[in-house]
N, C-alpha and C positions, 0 to 999 in steps of 0.2 A: 501433207500433215506430218509424215514422218520426219521430213527435213526440218520443219518448223519446230518440232519437239526434240530434235537431236541434242545430245549432250556431249561433252568432250571425253577423250579417252580415259580409261580407268587409271588411277594412280598406281605406282609401284611397278611399272614396266609391262612388257608384253607377256602374253600367256607362255610363249616359248621360253622366255627368260625366267619366268616363275618356275616352270618345270625343271629347267636346268639347275636353278639354285637349290630346289628341293632335293634333287637327285645328288647334286654335288655335295650337299651337306650330310648325305647319308641317311636322309629321312626315310627313303625307300619308295618303291613303286606304288604301294597302296596309298601313301600320303599324296604323292604326285597325281594319282588318279582322282582322289577326292578333290584336290585343288582344281584340277582340270574340270570336274563336274560343276563345282561352285562357280568357276569362271564362265563356263558355258551358260549357266542359269543367269547370272547377274550381267555378264557382258551382253548377252542377247537382249535382255530387258532394256538395258541401258542404251544400246545402239538403236533400239526401236524408239527410244525417247520415253520409255515407260518406267524408268527408275532413275532417281537422283537422290543419293544419300550415302550412308555409311553402314557397313556390315561387319559384325564380329561374331565368329562362331568359335567356341572353345570346348575342349574336353580335358578332363583330369588337370584342371588348373592352368592350362596353357592354350593360347589362341592357335587355332589351326587354319583359320582364314580371317583376314582382316584387311578390308579394302574400302576405299572411298571412290565414288563415282559422281561426277558432275560438278555443279557450281554451288558455291556459298550464296552468290548473288547473280542472277541471270543477266542483270544489266552490266555489272562490272566484269563478269566472267571470271571472277576469282574462284579458284578450285577448292573443293572440299578436301579436308584431311581427317584423319581419325581423331584429331584433337578439336575439330569443329563442334561447337555447342548447338544443340537443337532443343526447342520446346518439347518437353516429354509428354505434354498433355496428360491424359488420364493415368499414365504410368506413375505420375506424381502421387497418386493415392496410396500406393504401397509404402511410400516413405512417411506420409502422414500417419498411416496405421502403425508403422514402426514406432513413431514417437508415442502414440497412445499406449502401445504395448510396453515400452520402456517405463512409462509413468505408472502403468498397472503393476509391473514387476516391482517398482519402488514403493508400492502401496500408497500411491498418491491419488489413485482413482480406482473405481471398480467398473467393470464392464456393464453391470446392471444399474449403475447410477442413473437416476432420472436427470434429464438435461436441465430441469428446473433448478437443480442444485448449482449449476453454473450460470444459468440465465433465468433468474427468478421472474422476469417480466415476459418471458416467451409465452405466447398464447396457446401452448400445447401441453397436454398432460399424458403421462404414461409412455413417453419416448425415452429410451435408454441409449447409452453410448453404443451398446451392442447393435441396436437398431440402426444407428447412424453408419456404423462400420459395414453392416450387411445390406444397406439400402432397403430396409424394411420399416422405415420411420413413417412413411406416408407424406413426408414434407415435399412439396412441389419443387420443380427445377427453377432456379433463379435465372438461368440464361435466357428465358423467354420473357423476362420482365420488360415493361415499357416505361415511358416517362412518368406514368402515374405511380409507379412503385419505386423508381430509382432516378437519381439525377443523371440524365444521359448527356449532360454537357460538361462532365468532368470525369476523371478517373475515380472509380469506386474501389474500396478495399473491403476486406472481410467484415470489419465493424459496421460498414454501411449496409451490408446484406442483413446482418442481425438487426440493425436499427429498423430497417424496412419491414422485416418480419414482425417485430414488435408493434410497429406503427400501423401496418396495413392488415396484419392477421390473416394471411391467405389461408383458406381452409385446407385441412389435410385431404389428400386424395383417397385415403383409406385409413382404417384404424391401425395403430402401430402393431406390427407383427402379422398383420392380416395378409399382406401381399409383398411382392418384390417390385420395386420401381427404381431404376437407376436414376439418381438425382445428385448433381454436383453440390447441391446445397448441404447435403449431409457432411461432406468433407470440408466445407467452409466452417461449419460448426465444430467439427473435430479439431481444426487448426486453432480456433478460438479457445477450445478447451485446453489444448496444449499450452497456450499462452496464460490462461488463468491459473492453471495448475503449476506450471513451472516458474511463473513470474518473469518470464523472458519473452521477447518478441518471437514470433514463429521463425523468422529468418535466423535469429541468433541461436535458438534452440537447435534447429536443423544443422547449422554449421558446427556447433559445439558438441552435439551428442550423436550425430549420425554421419554427416559428410566427412568431417575431419577424422574421427575414429576409424572410418572405413577406408581412409586414404583417398577419398574422392575430392581432390584438391581443386578441380575445375567446376564442380557441380555447384549451382547457385540458385537462390530464389530470385527470379528475374522476370520483370515485365518490360518488354522492349520499348513500349510506348510511354510507360510511366517512369522508367529509369532516368535518373539524373545524368548518368554516364553510360553511353552505349558501348556494348562489348564489340571488340574488333572482329574476333573470329566466331561470328554467330551466323548461323544459316538463316537466310531470309525465306519465309514461307511463300510458296507459289501455288496458284490454282490455275488449271487449264481454262481458258476463256473460249468457249465454243464459237463465239462470234468472231473473235480476232484470230482464232486458229493457233494459239500459242499460249505458253504459260505467262501469267502476269502476277505481280506482287499482290498478295492477298489483301493488302490494305486498299487496293483499288476496287474491290468487290463490294457493292452496296449492301448486299445481304449480310456481310460480316461486320457491320458497323458496331455491333455489340462488343467486339473485341477491344474497342477503344475504351468504352466506359466501364468494362470489367477487367481492364488490364492489371489492376492492382490486386486481384484475387490470387491467393496462394493456398494450396491444400488439395483441391480437387485437380488442379493443374498449376502452372506457374513455376515449376522447377525445370531448370535447363541443365543438360549434361551432354556428355559425349560417349562414344562406345567404349573407350578405355575405362572411364569412370564407372560405367554401367557394369563392366566386367568385374571391377572391384566390388561393386555392390553384390553381384552374384556370389563371389567368393566369400565375402564376409558373412553371408547367410549360412555357411557351413560351419561357422565358429560361434563361440559364446561372447564375442567382442561387443556386440550391441545389446543383445538380450540372451538369456539362456535358451538352449535348444527346446527345453520344455515349454517355456513361454512362447516361443516361436510357433509351436504347434497350433496355438489358438488361431493363427492366420489361415490355417488350412482346414478349418472346420466350418462347414456351411451351417447356416441358421435354419431352424425349423419354423415354419409358419404356423399360425394358430390352428390350421386345419390338418396339421401333421405333415404336410408336404415340405420339400426342401426349397429354400429361397434360391432362385437361379436366374441367370440372364440367358435368354433364349435356350433354355433347357440345360445350361451348364451351371452347376453349383458355384456360389460366390462366397469367397472367404473375406479376409481383411485386405482388400485391394488386390486380390488374386482370383482368377478363374481357375477352378479346380477341375481339370480335364479328366481326372480318373487315371487308372493304371492301364498300361498296355504291356503285352508280353515282351516287346522289343525295347520299349522306352522307359518302363517303370512309371512312377508318378510324374505327372506333368502339371506345372503351375505356369500360368501366363497371364498377361494383360496387354491390351492394345491401348493406344492413345490416338485421339483424333481431334485436331483443333485447326482452324483455318490455315491452310498451307503446310500442315504437318500430319504425318501418319507414322506411328511408332509401334514397336512390339518387343517385348522380352518374353522368351519362353525358356523355362528352367526344367531340367530333368535331374532332380537331386539324387535319384538312385543310381544314375550313371555319370554324375558330375559332368554334365554337358549343358551348354547354354547357347541360345541364339538371340542376338541383339540386332535389331534393324531400325535405324533412325532415318527418316526421309523428310525432305522439305518440299515435296510436291503432294498435292492433295487428291485423294480419291482416284487414283490411277489403277494400280493393281491391288486387288483384295489382299490385305495383310495376313489374314488367316491362310489364304491359299499360298501366299509367298512363304509363310512360315512352314506350311505343310511340305512344300517342295524342298525347302532348305533342310527340313527335318529328314526327309527321305534320303537326301545325299548324306547327311550326317550319320544316319543309321544304315547306310549302304543298301538302299532300296532304290527301285526305278523312280525316276522323276520326269516331270514335263514342264514346259515353259508356261507360266500362267498367262491367260489372255488379258489384254488390257481392256479397260472399260470404254464404252462408246462415247468419247468426248463430243463428237460432232453433233449429238442430239441431246446430251445431258446438260442440265443446268444445276447450279449450286443453290441449295436451299438452306436456310438458317435452322438452328436447332428447334425453335418453336414450331416452324412449319413442318419439320419432320415428325416432331412429337405429336402433332395434331392428327396425323394419319394412323398412328399406332392403334392397335386394338384387335379384338377377335370379332370377325364379321360372319354371321350365319347366312347361308344362301337361302333366299326365300323359297326357291324351287325344290330345295333339298336340305331340310334343317339339320340333317345328320352331317352335312359337309360344312366345314368352317374354313375361313381364310384368315390366318394370323398374320398380321402386318407388324413387323418389328423393325427397329433401327438400332444400329450400333456403330459408333465411331464415324458418323456421317453417311453410313450406307443403309439403304432400306432393303428389307427382305420380305418375301411373301411365301407362306407355306400353307398349301391346301391339305386338308385332312388325308393322311395316308401317303403324302408325297414329301419329297425333300424340301428343305428351305432353300430358296434361290434368290439372287439379287434382282431387284427392280430398280429402274433408274428414272429420275424425274425429267420430263421435258417441260414441265410447268409446275406450279404449286400443287395442282390437283390431278395432273395426268402423269402416269408412270408407265414404263414399258419393260417387258422382259427381253432378254437376249437369247435365252436357251430355247424359247418357244415363241411363235408368233402370236403374242397376246399383249393386251394393255389393260391397265386398271385406271378407271376414272372415279375420283372421289367427288362427293357432293357436299358442298358447304351449306349449312343451314343459315337462316337469317341472323342467328346469334353468333355466327362465326365458327361454330363447332362442326366437326365432321362426324356424321352418324350413318352414312351410307356409301357404298361403292358399287361400281358396275364392272364386271369382268368381261372383257370383249375378246372372244377367241372362236375361230372357225365360223365366223358369221353369227355367233350366238352372243346375246347380251344377258349375263346373269347378274341379278341384283342381290346384294347382301347388305344386311343391316348390322350395326355394331351392337354387341351385347352389353 
């Protein structure tokens, strides 16, 4: 398996050459040691076949580690560079939020505007722009729609999502502001609000008011299947096929067919960039070039739900396209967001108090946990001990589509002990389980309804009802079968 997943040598020469250059330029032993540690982390993962992508780590406005590992295309064996473009996936949301903040600063909209002001025919009342930004609207996820809700025989665009909402009137999953539920539909509507308010296409607005002013000359709104002209230096997304024992083009995975008919969507995803442009994005956020620093603070304020609690994703407060990780003694404030879309896993982690940033863009799916990889990269950046993240168990895991993953989410109460609950959550294509009083850990699908742990010898079997919903699971561990029902 390791041989099948192997990738080519890292760009920019050998480790020894890198160290020599650093010392020769008078950078110093400390910098050379940091480079050595980054190389140890990424070269190890990459030689194991567990990393394929680009990395940029910077502090005080200058990159201190910038490398590319592996292939643009596994078939042609073209090598990645730090100019290669990747689908950013959900990192795109922070750019959409920036457009909304710019329009708010220009007094062209208000965060508390009811969305009926922009979409009079929409079948919902009481939903504000603020609800959309914070994922507290109650509007369901469109990625799970089928042929009854959208034309699956052609590429759909943002306007098609709105038309389907108006025509089909899917019910809200909760009252606005009552709960948090991550939904890409929110950011489709935000992109449409940008168009209605600015009188520009979303693509033109982003180019004219965000990408160009930030110096992001290679960043683009792009759907690789819908585009009339294909980009040459564009990373092809890959997914590990446990049957073939190797990475394959994500277009060949049946479960990912939705990426064809939703390829025209932009706002929740649909923005492509490279590490160098993403570093420019990080740096422009220290300035007033796009919006004032006072306006930008809105992005880092979590919303309060109607019960007084904070709107959060798996316990982490959510701002405007940013996860608000809180403050730590060594790192200060931490803002980050991941992205996950078939064949792509991405992350940007900013440390504004320290002027440091970590940017990782990959074109292989669901290999090493991006949060863990960020954590180990962060440990090196802040001169702390690090370890090599463990790869996920490809040989038994299968790929599920977003609607299948969404179906297992929920809080399940154990019948034998009602005080014990099992929270099942998903994020960027990864499923997690957390038993009351224990840490949240990854679980992996071996089929649509059967998942397994790797940290302990345990499995979870979900039960599908006759109506297709999942309301029960069975936890199998140490010969015991514990049944839990969804609250």
